C-alpha positions as CSV (number, residue, x, y, z in Angstrom):
1,M,23.1,10.6,3.8
2,G,24.2,7.5,2.5
3,K,26.5,6.6,-0.4
4,I,25.0,7.5,-3.9
5,K,25.7,4.8,-6.6
6,K,24.5,6.5,-9.4
7,R,24.9,10.1,-11.2
8,P,22.2,12.5,-10.8
9,D,19.8,12.5,-13.9
10,P,19.1,16.1,-15.2
11,R,15.4,15.3,-15.5
12,L,14.9,15.7,-11.8
13,F,16.7,18.7,-9.5
14,V,19.8,17.2,-8.3
15,A,18.8,17.2,-4.4
16,A,15.6,15.3,-5.1
17,W,17.5,12.5,-7.2
18,M,19.7,12.1,-4.2
19,A,17.4,12.0,-1.6
20,F,15.2,9.6,-3.7
21,E,18.2,7.3,-4.0
22,D,19.3,7.5,-0.4
23,E,17.8,4.1,1.8
24,G,17.9,6.3,5.1
25,L,16.0,9.3,4.0
26,G,13.8,7.1,1.7
27,R,12.6,5.0,5.2
28,Q,12.5,8.1,7.1
29,H,10.1,9.6,4.8
30,S,8.1,6.6,4.4
31,D,7.7,6.2,8.2
32,M,6.3,9.8,8.2
33,W,3.6,8.3,6.3
34,S,3.0,5.3,8.8
35,Q,-0.3,7.3,10.0
36,I,-2.3,7.3,6.7
37,P,-4.3,9.0,5.5
38,T,-2.2,12.0,5.9
39,E,-3.9,15.4,5.3
40,E,-2.8,15.6,1.7
41,Q,-4.4,12.2,0.9
42,R,-7.6,13.2,2.5
43,Q,-7.6,15.9,0.2
44,V,-7.0,13.5,-2.6
45,L,-10.1,11.3,-1.4
46,K,-12.3,14.6,-1.1
47,L,-11.6,15.1,-4.7
48,L,-12.5,11.5,-5.9
49,G,-15.4,11.3,-3.8
50,S,-17.3,8.1,-4.3
51,R,-16.0,7.5,-7.8
52,K,-14.8,3.8,-8.1
53,F,-11.6,3.0,-10.1
54,D,-11.2,-0.9,-11.1
55,T,-7.2,0.2,-12.3
56,V,-5.3,2.7,-10.5
57,L,-1.9,3.6,-12.3
58,D,0.0,5.5,-9.6
59,L,3.0,7.5,-11.2
60,G,5.6,8.3,-9.0
61,C,4.1,5.8,-6.3
62,G,7.1,6.2,-3.7
63,P,6.2,3.8,-0.9
64,G,2.7,2.7,-2.2
65,W,0.7,4.0,0.5
66,Y,-2.1,5.0,-2.3
67,A,-2.7,1.2,-2.6
68,F,-4.0,1.5,1.1
69,V,-5.7,4.7,0.9
70,L,-7.9,4.1,-2.1
71,K,-10.4,1.6,-1.8
72,G,-12.3,-0.7,-4.3
73,W,-9.4,-0.8,-6.7
74,K,-8.9,-4.4,-8.3
75,R,-5.4,-3.4,-9.8
76,Y,-2.8,-1.1,-8.8
77,V,-0.1,-0.1,-10.7
78,G,2.7,1.7,-8.7
79,V,5.4,3.2,-11.2
80,D,8.6,4.8,-9.7
81,Q,12.0,5.3,-11.0
82,S,13.9,5.0,-7.6
83,E,14.8,1.2,-6.4
84,V,14.7,2.6,-2.9
85,W,11.2,3.9,-2.9
86,L,10.1,0.5,-4.7
87,N,11.7,-1.6,-2.0
88,L,9.7,0.2,0.5
89,A,6.6,-0.2,-1.7
90,R,7.2,-3.9,-2.1
91,Q,7.3,-4.3,1.9
92,N,4.2,-2.1,2.3
93,T,2.1,-3.7,-0.1
94,A,3.0,-7.3,0.4
95,S,-0.1,-8.4,1.9
96,L,-2.3,-7.0,-0.6
97,Q,-3.7,-8.5,-3.8
98,G,-3.6,-7.0,-7.4
99,V,-0.6,-4.9,-6.9
100,E,1.9,-4.5,-9.5
101,L,5.2,-2.4,-9.0
102,V,7.4,-1.3,-11.9
103,Q,10.8,0.4,-11.8
104,S,10.6,3.1,-14.5
105,W,10.6,6.9,-15.2
106,V,7.2,8.0,-15.5
107,E,7.9,9.4,-19.0
108,E,9.3,6.0,-20.1
109,V,6.6,4.0,-18.5
110,D,5.5,1.4,-20.9
111,F,1.4,0.8,-19.9
112,S,-0.7,0.3,-22.9
113,D,-3.8,-1.0,-20.9
114,H,-6.7,1.5,-19.6
115,A,-6.6,2.9,-16.1
116,D,-9.5,4.4,-14.5
117,L,-7.5,6.6,-12.8
118,G,-3.9,8.0,-13.2
119,L,-2.6,9.4,-10.1
120,C,0.4,11.8,-9.9
121,I,0.9,13.3,-6.4
122,G,3.9,15.1,-5.2
123,V,6.0,14.4,-8.7
124,F,5.8,17.4,-10.6
125,Q,7.7,19.9,-8.4
126,H,10.7,17.7,-8.4
127,Y,10.9,17.8,-12.1
128,A,13.1,20.5,-13.9
129,R,11.0,20.1,-17.2
130,P,7.5,18.9,-15.8
131,M,5.6,19.8,-18.9
132,K,7.5,17.0,-20.7
133,L,6.3,14.6,-17.7
134,L,2.7,15.9,-18.5
135,E,2.7,15.2,-22.1
136,K,3.8,11.6,-21.6
137,I,1.0,11.0,-18.7
138,C,-1.8,13.0,-20.9
139,S,-0.7,10.2,-23.7
140,L,-1.8,7.4,-21.5
141,D,-5.2,5.7,-21.8
142,I,-6.6,7.0,-18.4
143,S,-10.5,8.2,-17.9
144,H,-9.3,10.4,-14.7
145,F,-6.2,12.1,-14.0
146,C,-5.4,13.7,-10.3
147,F,-2.3,15.6,-9.9
148,N,-1.1,18.6,-7.3
149,L,1.0,21.6,-7.9
150,M,3.0,23.4,-5.5
151,V,1.9,27.1,-6.4
152,T,3.7,30.1,-4.7
153,S,2.2,33.8,-4.3
154,K,5.2,35.3,-5.8
155,E,5.5,36.3,-9.1
156,K,8.4,34.1,-10.1
157,A,9.0,30.4,-9.7
158,E,10.5,29.8,-6.1
159,D,13.1,27.3,-5.1
160,F,11.5,26.4,-1.6
161,L,13.6,23.4,-0.3
162,W,17.2,23.3,-0.8
163,D,20.1,20.9,0.8
164,E,23.4,21.1,0.5
165,W,23.5,19.5,-3.0
166,G,20.9,22.0,-4.5
167,K,17.4,22.4,-5.6
168,I,15.0,19.7,-4.5
169,S,11.4,21.3,-5.3
170,E,10.0,24.2,-6.9
171,G,7.0,26.3,-6.5
172,I,5.3,27.8,-9.6
173,P,3.4,31.3,-9.9
174,I,-0.6,31.3,-9.8
175,E,-0.5,32.0,-13.4
176,A,2.0,29.4,-14.3
177,A,-0.1,26.8,-12.5
178,A,-3.3,28.2,-14.5
179,R,-1.4,27.5,-17.9
180,F,-0.2,23.9,-16.6
181,V,-3.7,23.1,-15.9
182,K,-5.3,24.3,-19.2
183,R,-2.3,22.4,-21.0
184,A,-3.4,19.1,-19.2
185,E,-7.1,19.8,-20.3
186,A,-5.8,20.0,-23.7
187,L,-3.6,17.1,-24.0
188,L,-5.8,14.7,-22.2
189,P,-8.3,16.0,-23.6
190,G,-10.4,16.5,-20.6
191,K,-12.0,19.1,-18.2
192,V,-11.5,19.8,-14.5
193,V,-14.2,18.4,-12.5
194,G,-12.6,19.1,-9.1
195,Q,-10.0,21.2,-7.3
196,V,-8.9,21.5,-3.8
197,D,-6.3,24.2,-2.4
198,R,-4.5,23.7,0.7
199,P,-2.2,26.3,2.7
200,Y,1.2,24.5,2.9
201,G,1.6,26.3,6.3
202,M,4.9,27.0,8.1
203,P,7.4,27.3,7.5
204,L,6.4,27.9,3.7
205,P,3.2,30.5,4.3
206,Q,3.5,31.3,0.7
207,L,3.0,28.1,-0.8
208,T,-0.4,26.8,-1.8
209,W,-0.9,22.9,-2.3
210,Q,-3.1,22.7,-5.4
211,C,-4.8,19.4,-6.6
212,Y,-7.1,18.8,-9.4
213,L,-9.3,16.1,-10.7
214,L,-9.3,16.0,-14.7
215,E,-11.9,13.8,-16.5
216,R,-11.3,12.9,-20.0
217,T,-13.8,14.0,-22.4
218,G,-12.3,12.9,-25.7
């Protein structure tokens, strides 16, 4: 683990913050995605179907792989608070036209344009207060919103990824996930037009990766 220059931010679980600020771990994680699309990305593509999106707003874009996975867009805006991840995204998308990368916390992003698709994959489980993040995203001018949740079969939220610094991710109970999705529908406002559930598998068989596609109705 490399030296962390910044103090952890309370919005993220401590270990998540530290992992996202470490260049070695970031590159290692990026290399894991070198064979794209991954299974999770295939599930996202399955949800989106044949829809075309001129402008894609990727919130928590990480190394920017959805710029490659999604087809047909004219403008891809990737947002991430981590300079480490954005550096990887700059390298990965250097050959593409229409890519904009913005360093910002998602809940502070200054984006007043219209986006056909707001994407938020692999983000909510790292946030200590995910509802605050949801409120910001649903206030943006997006026609479709695709996001995922990590859901546990247990009755209480489960700390399912830890390292020596503390919590990195959390799974939420099925009932809490349902309330979260209903809140998203109310805030956007919109309705769920697609859902994919995929078992997380070993070593965490009690977790389900749930992905939703919401369509704005208001």
